[in-house]
N, C-alpha and C positions, 0 to 999 in steps of 0.2 A: 104321405109323410116323406119328406126328403131329408137330405143330410143337413144338419144345422151347422152354421158357421158363426163365428164371433165377428166383431166389427173389423178386425184385421183380415178376415177371410179364412181364418184357421178353422179346421174341422173340430167340432166339439164332440167329446165322447158320448156314447149312448149310455143312458142310465137304465139298468135292468133290475127288475124284481123277479128273482128266480124261484120257481116252484118245482121242486124235484124231491122225490122221496128216497131215492137211492144215494147213500153217502158216497159210494164209489164214483157214481156219475157226477155228483156235485163237486167232488174233489178234483175232477178232471175238467169239468165244464167251466168253472169260475176262471181259472187261469187261461183257458182257451179263448173265452170271450174277451178277456183283456188283451191277449196277444193278437188274435185274429180279427176281432171286431171293434177294437178300441172301445170296449165297453167297461163301465163301472158298475159292479153289482152292488146295489143299494141295500138290498135285504134278501134273505132266503127264507122260504117257508117249506116245510116238509110235507105239507098236505094241502088240499083244496081248502079245508076248514081253517087251517092256519093262515093261509093266504088271505082269505076273506076277513079274518079277525085282524090281521096286520093292516090291511088296507082300510078297514073301518076306523082304526085308531090313528091313521096317518093321512087323513083326507087333505088334499091340497099340497102335500109335500112333494 
């Protein structure tokens, strides 16, 4: 998986589905991903079960 670019050659942001149970870590990780990794956090799950449930309901998105 490489860096994706649009037709103009501009780098596209990375879309992230974050699974993290610690609120403190989430609160710091989301802005850090945006600042450092040019990432857009699409959704957040607080547990593995929550992640599986969310992914099952959003197939193909």
